[in-house]
py3Dmol code that shows the C-alpha trace and the ligand (Angstrom):
import py3Dmol

protein = """\
ATOM      1  CA  UNK A   1       0.000   0.000   0.000  1.00  0.00           C
ATOM      2  CA  UNK A   2       1.250   3.428  -0.931  1.00  0.00           C
ATOM      3  CA  UNK A   3       0.970   5.940   1.874  1.00  0.00           C
ATOM      4  CA  UNK A   4      -0.979   9.015   0.743  1.00  0.00           C
ATOM      5  CA  UNK A   5       1.087  12.184   0.625  1.00  0.00           C
ATOM      6  CA  UNK A   6       0.269  15.878   0.488  1.00  0.00           C
ATOM      7  CA  UNK A   7       3.035  18.353  -0.200  1.00  0.00           C
ATOM      8  CA  UNK A   8       2.641  22.099   0.143  1.00  0.00           C
ATOM      9  CA  UNK A   9       4.735  24.071  -2.343  1.00  0.00           C
ATOM     10  CA  UNK A  10       4.894  27.579  -0.923  1.00  0.00           C
ATOM     11  CA  UNK A  11       6.786  28.914  -3.950  1.00  0.00           C
ATOM     12  CA  UNK A  12       8.052  32.481  -3.349  1.00  0.00           C
ATOM     13  CA  UNK A  13       5.570  33.330  -0.593  1.00  0.00           C
ATOM     14  CA  UNK A  14       5.705  34.027   3.116  1.00  0.00           C
ATOM     15  CA  UNK A  15       7.419  36.094   5.765  1.00  0.00           C
ATOM     16  CA  UNK A  16       8.840  35.219   9.146  1.00  0.00           C
ATOM     17  CA  UNK A  17       5.545  36.063  10.839  1.00  0.00           C
ATOM     18  CA  UNK A  18       3.157  34.611   8.279  1.00  0.00           C
ATOM     19  CA  UNK A  19       5.087  31.323   8.288  1.00  0.00           C
ATOM     20  CA  UNK A  20       4.867  31.025  12.064  1.00  0.00           C
ATOM     21  CA  UNK A  21       1.146  31.557  11.871  1.00  0.00           C
ATOM     22  CA  UNK A  22       0.671  29.132   8.988  1.00  0.00           C
ATOM     23  CA  UNK A  23       2.688  26.370  10.660  1.00  0.00           C
ATOM     24  CA  UNK A  24       0.830  26.863  13.954  1.00  0.00           C
ATOM     25  CA  UNK A  25      -2.434  26.462  12.071  1.00  0.00           C
ATOM     26  CA  UNK A  26      -1.303  23.341  10.221  1.00  0.00           C
ATOM     27  CA  UNK A  27       0.194  21.704  13.326  1.00  0.00           C
ATOM     28  CA  UNK A  28      -3.001  22.356  15.291  1.00  0.00           C
ATOM     29  CA  UNK A  29      -5.035  20.326  12.799  1.00  0.00           C
ATOM     30  CA  UNK A  30      -2.562  17.580  11.958  1.00  0.00           C
ATOM     31  CA  UNK A  31      -3.601  15.328  14.835  1.00  0.00           C
ATOM     32  CA  UNK A  32      -6.582  14.252  12.729  1.00  0.00           C
ATOM     33  CA  UNK A  33      -4.361  13.316   9.786  1.00  0.00           C
ATOM     34  CA  UNK A  34      -3.385   9.866  10.972  1.00  0.00           C
ATOM     35  CA  UNK A  35      -2.622   8.068   7.713  1.00  0.00           C
ATOM     36  CA  UNK A  36      -1.390  10.576   5.172  1.00  0.00           C
ATOM     37  CA  UNK A  37       2.134  11.956   5.192  1.00  0.00           C
ATOM     38  CA  UNK A  38       2.360  15.751   5.077  1.00  0.00           C
ATOM     39  CA  UNK A  39       5.267  17.880   3.849  1.00  0.00           C
ATOM     40  CA  UNK A  40       5.911  21.579   3.252  1.00  0.00           C
ATOM     41  CA  UNK A  41       8.482  22.745   0.683  1.00  0.00           C
ATOM     42  CA  UNK A  42       9.543  26.211   1.705  1.00  0.00           C
ATOM     43  CA  UNK A  43      11.725  29.060   0.398  1.00  0.00           C
ATOM     44  CA  UNK A  44      15.409  28.444   1.201  1.00  0.00           C
ATOM     45  CA  UNK A  45      15.729  31.466   3.462  1.00  0.00           C
ATOM     46  CA  UNK A  46      13.093  30.129   5.849  1.00  0.00           C
ATOM     47  CA  UNK A  47      14.534  26.616   6.165  1.00  0.00           C
ATOM     48  CA  UNK A  48      16.235  27.479   9.451  1.00  0.00           C
ATOM     49  CA  UNK A  49      13.014  28.789  10.951  1.00  0.00           C
ATOM     50  CA  UNK A  50      10.905  25.924   9.603  1.00  0.00           C
ATOM     51  CA  UNK A  51      13.348  23.191  10.616  1.00  0.00           C
ATOM     52  CA  UNK A  52      13.528  24.529  14.181  1.00  0.00           C
ATOM     53  CA  UNK A  53       9.785  24.787  14.453  1.00  0.00           C
ATOM     54  CA  UNK A  54       8.966  21.392  12.939  1.00  0.00           C
ATOM     55  CA  UNK A  55      11.688  19.319  14.582  1.00  0.00           C
ATOM     56  CA  UNK A  56      10.022  16.457  16.464  1.00  0.00           C
ATOM     57  CA  UNK A  57       6.628  16.993  14.785  1.00  0.00           C
ATOM     58  CA  UNK A  58       4.982  14.780  12.161  1.00  0.00           C
ATOM     59  CA  UNK A  59       5.220  17.543   9.572  1.00  0.00           C
ATOM     60  CA  UNK A  60       8.249  17.077   7.293  1.00  0.00           C
ATOM     61  CA  UNK A  61       9.887  19.812   5.258  1.00  0.00           C
ATOM     62  CA  UNK A  62      11.869  20.242   2.109  1.00  0.00           C
ATOM     63  CA  UNK A  63      13.235  22.687  -0.443  1.00  0.00           C
ATOM     64  CA  UNK A  64      11.949  23.731  -3.845  1.00  0.00           C
ATOM     65  CA  UNK A  65      15.094  23.042  -5.855  1.00  0.00           C
ATOM     66  CA  UNK A  66      18.771  22.104  -5.535  1.00  0.00           C
ATOM     67  CA  UNK A  67      21.772  22.905  -7.682  1.00  0.00           C
ATOM     68  CA  UNK A  68      23.635  19.930  -9.128  1.00  0.00           C
ATOM     69  CA  UNK A  69      27.084  21.283  -8.185  1.00  0.00           C
ATOM     70  CA  UNK A  70      28.625  20.825  -4.759  1.00  0.00           C
ATOM     71  CA  UNK A  71      30.037  24.319  -4.295  1.00  0.00           C
ATOM     72  CA  UNK A  72      31.617  27.157  -6.214  1.00  0.00           C
ATOM     73  CA  UNK A  73      30.818  30.085  -8.470  1.00  0.00           C
ATOM     74  CA  UNK A  74      27.061  29.625  -8.935  1.00  0.00           C
ATOM     75  CA  UNK A  75      25.644  32.936  -7.765  1.00  0.00           C
ATOM     76  CA  UNK A  76      22.183  32.632  -6.300  1.00  0.00           C
ATOM     77  CA  UNK A  77      22.162  28.825  -6.215  1.00  0.00           C
ATOM     78  CA  UNK A  78      21.920  26.405  -3.270  1.00  0.00           C
ATOM     79  CA  UNK A  79      23.718  23.053  -3.032  1.00  0.00           C
ATOM     80  CA  UNK A  80      22.696  19.704  -1.610  1.00  0.00           C
ATOM     81  CA  UNK A  81      25.245  19.978   1.195  1.00  0.00           C
ATOM     82  CA  UNK A  82      23.677  23.287   2.256  1.00  0.00           C
ATOM     83  CA  UNK A  83      20.212  21.710   2.355  1.00  0.00           C
ATOM     84  CA  UNK A  84      21.650  18.881   4.413  1.00  0.00           C
ATOM     85  CA  UNK A  85      22.360  21.403   7.191  1.00  0.00           C
ATOM     86  CA  UNK A  86      18.623  21.964   7.550  1.00  0.00           C
ATOM     87  CA  UNK A  87      17.575  18.302   7.644  1.00  0.00           C
ATOM     88  CA  UNK A  88      15.345  18.518   4.606  1.00  0.00           C
ATOM     89  CA  UNK A  89      13.691  15.232   3.710  1.00  0.00           C
ATOM     90  CA  UNK A  90      12.317  16.235   0.308  1.00  0.00           C
ATOM     91  CA  UNK A  91      13.423  18.403  -2.609  1.00  0.00           C
ATOM     92  CA  UNK A  92      11.208  19.413  -5.524  1.00  0.00           C
ATOM     93  CA  UNK A  93      12.968  19.112  -8.891  1.00  0.00           C
ATOM     94  CA  UNK A  94      11.791  20.082 -12.346  1.00  0.00           C
ATOM     95  CA  UNK A  95       8.839  22.217 -11.309  1.00  0.00           C
ATOM     96  CA  UNK A  96       7.279  23.660 -14.454  1.00  0.00           C
ATOM     97  CA  UNK A  97       8.049  27.189 -13.243  1.00  0.00           C
ATOM     98  CA  UNK A  98      11.736  26.232 -13.165  1.00  0.00           C
ATOM     99  CA  UNK A  99      11.502  24.619 -16.585  1.00  0.00           C
ATOM    100  CA  UNK A 100       9.617  27.433 -18.301  1.00  0.00           C
ATOM    101  CA  UNK A 101      10.829  30.602 -16.508  1.00  0.00           C
ATOM    102  CA  UNK A 102      14.400  29.608 -15.684  1.00  0.00           C
ATOM    103  CA  UNK A 103      15.180  27.393 -18.636  1.00  0.00           C
ATOM    104  CA  UNK A 104      15.862  24.138 -16.814  1.00  0.00           C
ATOM    105  CA  UNK A 105      16.067  21.407 -19.437  1.00  0.00           C
ATOM    106  CA  UNK A 106      15.246  17.722 -19.002  1.00  0.00           C
ATOM    107  CA  UNK A 107      19.005  17.172 -18.628  1.00  0.00           C
ATOM    108  CA  UNK A 108      19.307  19.837 -15.912  1.00  0.00           C
ATOM    109  CA  UNK A 109      16.403  18.293 -14.042  1.00  0.00           C
ATOM    110  CA  UNK A 110      17.999  14.847 -14.262  1.00  0.00           C
ATOM    111  CA  UNK A 111      21.274  16.220 -12.853  1.00  0.00           C
ATOM    112  CA  UNK A 112      19.432  17.895  -9.966  1.00  0.00           C
ATOM    113  CA  UNK A 113      17.413  14.744  -9.351  1.00  0.00           C
ATOM    114  CA  UNK A 114      20.591  12.671  -9.023  1.00  0.00           C
ATOM    115  CA  UNK A 115      22.242  15.147  -6.688  1.00  0.00           C
ATOM    116  CA  UNK A 116      19.143  15.243  -4.491  1.00  0.00           C
ATOM    117  CA  UNK A 117      19.292  11.463  -4.109  1.00  0.00           C
ATOM    118  CA  UNK A 118      23.048  11.473  -3.583  1.00  0.00           C
ATOM    119  CA  UNK A 119      22.493  13.714  -0.561  1.00  0.00           C
ATOM    120  CA  UNK A 120      19.781  11.426   0.768  1.00  0.00           C
ATOM    121  CA  UNK A 121      16.772  13.582  -0.072  1.00  0.00           C
ATOM    122  CA  UNK A 122      13.656  12.243  -1.725  1.00  0.00           C
ATOM    123  CA  UNK A 123      13.219  14.135  -5.006  1.00  0.00           C
ATOM    124  CA  UNK A 124       9.704  15.194  -5.911  1.00  0.00           C
ATOM    125  CA  UNK A 125       9.997  15.046  -9.670  1.00  0.00           C
ATOM    126  CA  UNK A 126       7.508  17.296 -11.462  1.00  0.00           C
ATOM    127  CA  UNK A 127       6.334  16.462 -14.957  1.00  0.00           C
ATOM    128  CA  UNK A 128       3.512  17.939 -16.999  1.00  0.00           C
ATOM    129  CA  UNK A 129       2.511  19.342 -20.349  1.00  0.00           C
ATOM    130  CA  UNK A 130       1.932  22.924 -21.477  1.00  0.00           C
ATOM    131  CA  UNK A 131      -1.515  24.047 -22.599  1.00  0.00           C
ATOM    132  CA  UNK A 132      -0.443  23.871 -26.249  1.00  0.00           C
ATOM    133  CA  UNK A 133       0.761  20.275 -25.800  1.00  0.00           C
ATOM    134  CA  UNK A 134      -2.518  19.439 -24.089  1.00  0.00           C
ATOM    135  CA  UNK A 135      -4.558  20.960 -26.914  1.00  0.00           C
ATOM    136  CA  UNK A 136      -2.517  19.098 -29.522  1.00  0.00           C
ATOM    137  CA  UNK A 137      -3.087  15.785 -27.738  1.00  0.00           C
ATOM    138  CA  UNK A 138       0.620  15.517 -26.866  1.00  0.00           C
ATOM    139  CA  UNK A 139       0.254  15.032 -23.106  1.00  0.00           C
ATOM    140  CA  UNK A 140       1.515  11.458 -22.942  1.00  0.00           C
ATOM    141  CA  UNK A 141       4.454  12.142 -25.259  1.00  0.00           C
ATOM    142  CA  UNK A 142       5.636  15.138 -23.237  1.00  0.00           C
ATOM    143  CA  UNK A 143       5.267  13.454 -19.864  1.00  0.00           C
ATOM    144  CA  UNK A 144       6.958  10.280 -21.142  1.00  0.00           C
ATOM    145  CA  UNK A 145       9.882  12.337 -22.502  1.00  0.00           C
ATOM    146  CA  UNK A 146      10.336  14.138 -19.169  1.00  0.00           C
ATOM    147  CA  UNK A 147      10.200  10.856 -17.282  1.00  0.00           C
ATOM    148  CA  UNK A 148      12.521   9.014 -19.667  1.00  0.00           C
ATOM    149  CA  UNK A 149      15.141  11.748 -19.270  1.00  0.00           C
ATOM    150  CA  UNK A 150      15.382  10.876 -15.578  1.00  0.00           C
ATOM    151  CA  UNK A 151      15.253   7.110 -16.080  1.00  0.00           C
ATOM    152  CA  UNK A 152      17.887   7.336 -18.821  1.00  0.00           C
ATOM    153  CA  UNK A 153      20.264   9.212 -16.551  1.00  0.00           C
ATOM    154  CA  UNK A 154      19.524   7.936 -13.040  1.00  0.00           C
ATOM    155  CA  UNK A 155      18.161   4.468 -13.897  1.00  0.00           C
ATOM    156  CA  UNK A 156      14.780   2.904 -13.207  1.00  0.00           C
ATOM    157  CA  UNK A 157      15.639   1.877  -9.642  1.00  0.00           C
ATOM    158  CA  UNK A 158      16.181   5.526  -8.710  1.00  0.00           C
ATOM    159  CA  UNK A 159      12.492   6.100  -9.435  1.00  0.00           C
ATOM    160  CA  UNK A 160      11.691   3.732  -6.555  1.00  0.00           C
ATOM    161  CA  UNK A 161      13.125   6.334  -4.157  1.00  0.00           C
ATOM    162  CA  UNK A 162      11.326   9.381  -5.437  1.00  0.00           C
ATOM    163  CA  UNK A 163       7.885  10.905  -5.652  1.00  0.00           C
ATOM    164  CA  UNK A 164       6.479  11.862  -9.038  1.00  0.00           C
ATOM    165  CA  UNK A 165       4.125  14.817  -9.372  1.00  0.00           C
ATOM    166  CA  UNK A 166       2.025  15.100 -12.510  1.00  0.00           C
ATOM    167  CA  UNK A 167       1.216  18.781 -12.907  1.00  0.00           C
ATOM    168  CA  UNK A 168      -0.470  19.859 -16.117  1.00  0.00           C
ATOM    169  CA  UNK A 169       0.957  23.345 -16.602  1.00  0.00           C
ATOM    170  CA  UNK A 170      -2.427  24.706 -17.740  1.00  0.00           C
ATOM    171  CA  UNK A 171      -3.873  23.765 -14.346  1.00  0.00           C
ATOM    172  CA  UNK A 172      -1.203  25.400 -12.170  1.00  0.00           C
ATOM    173  CA  UNK A 173      -2.477  28.498 -10.425  1.00  0.00           C
ATOM    174  CA  UNK A 174      -5.252  28.874 -12.979  1.00  0.00           C
ATOM    175  CA  UNK A 175      -8.206  27.422 -11.094  1.00  0.00           C
ATOM    176  CA  UNK A 176      -8.656  25.112 -14.082  1.00  0.00           C
ATOM    177  CA  UNK A 177      -8.204  21.670 -12.574  1.00  0.00           C
ATOM    178  CA  UNK A 178      -7.794  18.465 -14.592  1.00  0.00           C
ATOM    179  CA  UNK A 179     -10.781  16.161 -14.195  1.00  0.00           C
ATOM    180  CA  UNK A 180     -10.120  13.079 -12.056  1.00  0.00           C
ATOM    181  CA  UNK A 181     -10.411  10.970 -15.220  1.00  0.00           C
ATOM    182  CA  UNK A 182      -7.930  13.124 -17.171  1.00  0.00           C
ATOM    183  CA  UNK A 183      -5.422  13.001 -14.333  1.00  0.00           C
ATOM    184  CA  UNK A 184      -5.922   9.282 -13.723  1.00  0.00           C
ATOM    185  CA  UNK A 185      -5.231   8.539 -17.389  1.00  0.00           C
ATOM    186  CA  UNK A 186      -1.830  10.227 -17.225  1.00  0.00           C
ATOM    187  CA  UNK A 187      -0.987   8.695 -13.836  1.00  0.00           C
ATOM    188  CA  UNK A 188      -1.837   5.234 -15.193  1.00  0.00           C
ATOM    189  CA  UNK A 189       0.319   5.883 -18.264  1.00  0.00           C
ATOM    190  CA  UNK A 190       3.256   6.831 -16.012  1.00  0.00           C
ATOM    191  CA  UNK A 191       2.810   3.741 -13.878  1.00  0.00           C
ATOM    192  CA  UNK A 192       2.525   1.378 -16.820  1.00  0.00           C
ATOM    193  CA  UNK A 193       5.614   2.897 -18.431  1.00  0.00           C
ATOM    194  CA  UNK A 194       7.529   2.215 -15.224  1.00  0.00           C
ATOM    195  CA  UNK A 195       6.033  -1.281 -14.940  1.00  0.00           C
ATOM    196  CA  UNK A 196       7.596  -2.269 -18.272  1.00  0.00           C
ATOM    197  CA  UNK A 197      11.005  -1.581 -16.756  1.00  0.00           C
ATOM    198  CA  UNK A 198      10.447  -2.662 -13.162  1.00  0.00           C
ATOM    199  CA  UNK A 199       7.010  -3.719 -11.846  1.00  0.00           C
ATOM    200  CA  UNK A 200       8.038  -3.280  -8.201  1.00  0.00           C
ATOM    201  CA  UNK A 201       9.093   0.316  -8.753  1.00  0.00           C
ATOM    202  CA  UNK A 202       5.806   0.991 -10.558  1.00  0.00           C
ATOM    203  CA  UNK A 203       3.750  -0.392  -7.682  1.00  0.00           C
ATOM    204  CA  UNK A 204       5.736   1.372  -5.022  1.00  0.00           C
ATOM    205  CA  UNK A 205       6.238   4.908  -6.371  1.00  0.00           C
ATOM    206  CA  UNK A 206       3.802   7.582  -5.259  1.00  0.00           C
ATOM    207  CA  UNK A 207       2.392   9.754  -8.018  1.00  0.00           C
ATOM    208  CA  UNK A 208       0.854  13.047  -6.891  1.00  0.00           C
ATOM    209  CA  UNK A 209      -1.445  15.303  -8.849  1.00  0.00           C
ATOM    210  CA  UNK A 210      -0.791  19.051  -8.820  1.00  0.00           C
ATOM    211  CA  UNK A 211      -2.624  21.980 -10.383  1.00  0.00           C
ATOM    212  CA  UNK A 212      -5.378  23.970  -8.647  1.00  0.00           C
ATOM    213  CA  UNK A 213      -6.032  21.236  -6.096  1.00  0.00           C
ATOM    214  CA  UNK A 214      -8.410  22.554  -3.429  1.00  0.00           C
ATOM    215  CA  UNK A 215     -10.302  21.006  -0.506  1.00  0.00           C
ATOM    216  CA  UNK A 216     -13.435  20.652  -2.657  1.00  0.00           C
ATOM    217  CA  UNK A 217     -11.807  18.782  -5.567  1.00  0.00           C
ATOM    218  CA  UNK A 218      -9.062  16.866  -3.726  1.00  0.00           C
ATOM    219  CA  UNK A 219     -11.238  13.941  -2.654  1.00  0.00           C
ATOM    220  CA  UNK A 220     -12.396  13.104  -6.176  1.00  0.00           C
ATOM    221  CA  UNK A 221      -8.850  13.280  -7.520  1.00  0.00           C
ATOM    222  CA  UNK A 222      -7.146  11.301  -4.756  1.00  0.00           C
ATOM    223  CA  UNK A 223      -9.854   8.644  -4.904  1.00  0.00           C
ATOM    224  CA  UNK A 224      -8.574   7.587  -8.343  1.00  0.00           C
ATOM    225  CA  UNK A 225      -6.499   4.390  -8.391  1.00  0.00           C
ATOM    226  CA  UNK A 226      -3.181   5.870  -9.404  1.00  0.00           C
ATOM    227  CA  UNK A 227      -3.373   9.245  -7.645  1.00  0.00           C
ATOM    228  CA  UNK A 228      -1.579   9.021  -4.318  1.00  0.00           C
ATOM    229  CA  UNK A 229      -1.933  12.586  -3.105  1.00  0.00           C
ATOM    230  CA  UNK A 230      -1.271  16.147  -4.149  1.00  0.00           C
ATOM    231  CA  UNK A 231       1.365  18.803  -4.708  1.00  0.00           C
ATOM    232  CA  UNK A 232      -0.392  21.974  -3.665  1.00  0.00           C
ATOM    233  CA  UNK A 233       0.560  25.567  -4.385  1.00  0.00           C
ATOM    234  CA  UNK A 234      -2.017  28.261  -3.663  1.00  0.00           C
ATOM    235  CA  UNK A 235      -4.131  26.217  -1.260  1.00  0.00           C
ATOM    236  CA  UNK A 236      -1.091  25.304   0.844  1.00  0.00           C
ATOM    237  CA  UNK A 237      -0.777  28.914   1.998  1.00  0.00           C
ATOM    238  CA  UNK A 238      -3.923  28.752   4.134  1.00  0.00           C
ATOM    239  CA  UNK A 239      -3.882  26.276   7.009  1.00  0.00           C
ATOM    240  CA  UNK A 240      -7.583  25.513   6.703  1.00  0.00           C
ATOM    241  CA  UNK A 241      -7.404  24.751   2.972  1.00  0.00           C
ATOM    242  CA  UNK A 242      -4.218  22.741   3.236  1.00  0.00           C
ATOM    243  CA  UNK A 243      -5.631  20.694   6.117  1.00  0.00           C
ATOM    244  CA  UNK A 244      -8.801  20.100   4.101  1.00  0.00           C
ATOM    245  CA  UNK A 245      -6.701  18.517   1.368  1.00  0.00           C
ATOM    246  CA  UNK A 246      -4.637  16.531   3.906  1.00  0.00           C
ATOM    247  CA  UNK A 247      -7.890  15.139   5.309  1.00  0.00           C
ATOM    248  CA  UNK A 248      -9.061  14.179   1.826  1.00  0.00           C
ATOM    249  CA  UNK A 249      -5.772  12.322   1.300  1.00  0.00           C
ATOM    250  CA  UNK A 250      -6.145  10.707   4.693  1.00  0.00           C
TER     251      UNK A 250
END
"""
ligand_1 = """\
9
PGA
P -1.368 25.427 -7.573
O 0.187 25.068 -7.788
O -1.905 24.466 -6.543
O -1.370 26.846 -7.069
O -2.049 25.275 -8.876
C 0.623 23.747 -7.828
C 2.105 23.705 -8.070
O 2.616 24.512 -8.848
O 2.820 22.864 -7.499
"""
view = py3Dmol.view(width=600, height=400)
view.addModel(protein, "pdb")
view.setStyle({"model": 0}, {"cartoon": {"style": "trace"}})
view.addModel(ligand_1, "xyz")
view.setStyle({"model": 1}, {"stick": {}})
view.zoomTo()
view.show()
């Protein structure tokens, strides 16, 4: 059985005070979330604050990216060894905002994925098609290409130690959510592609849906066979909404 998982992706949001308040709100409601695992991926500069506050709680934390170099002249970047100092468990890699706004290629994402695992983090690998791909019926091709880039570089067994997040780019932050059937179809395609290479990895890996997930649509999505939880942006910034989704996953 795959343990359901909800991950909050705070993106570039929050302040010292607002984060304290948000975490207090989430922690207060987490007692009811007995089965699902819950994670928040926070801006680098708040990792110290978040790690101190969440130490010893059931709420895990992670970062939103990692550079694939160990150290050196990479202005503005953060390495795996730096993240290690803050006891991150998870690291998002290949988020569509990184791919589209900051030019991260499939190869870059694969390099970051491997570094995340080398440092002992669980990569949350994001895949998903643009609106134009979706409209041209290219969803499966795009997602398969993004997935194959990681498998080709890191190997199929590496997928057993990661989380995959299918995030149709047209659904991110738009309020336009994929239907449970649309999402399930892509999740099933991902799982069957993995099963051809290693059935155990396919059965074991958790595949999250992301893109305008809210408390009122989370249940129908997570109920689908191959949807194991959610990667949540906007709705992870309000404790009540995030907890609503955690309860749906639970
Ligand atoms: P959203 O973002 O929930 O605000 O659509 C999801 C994501 O980008 O991970």
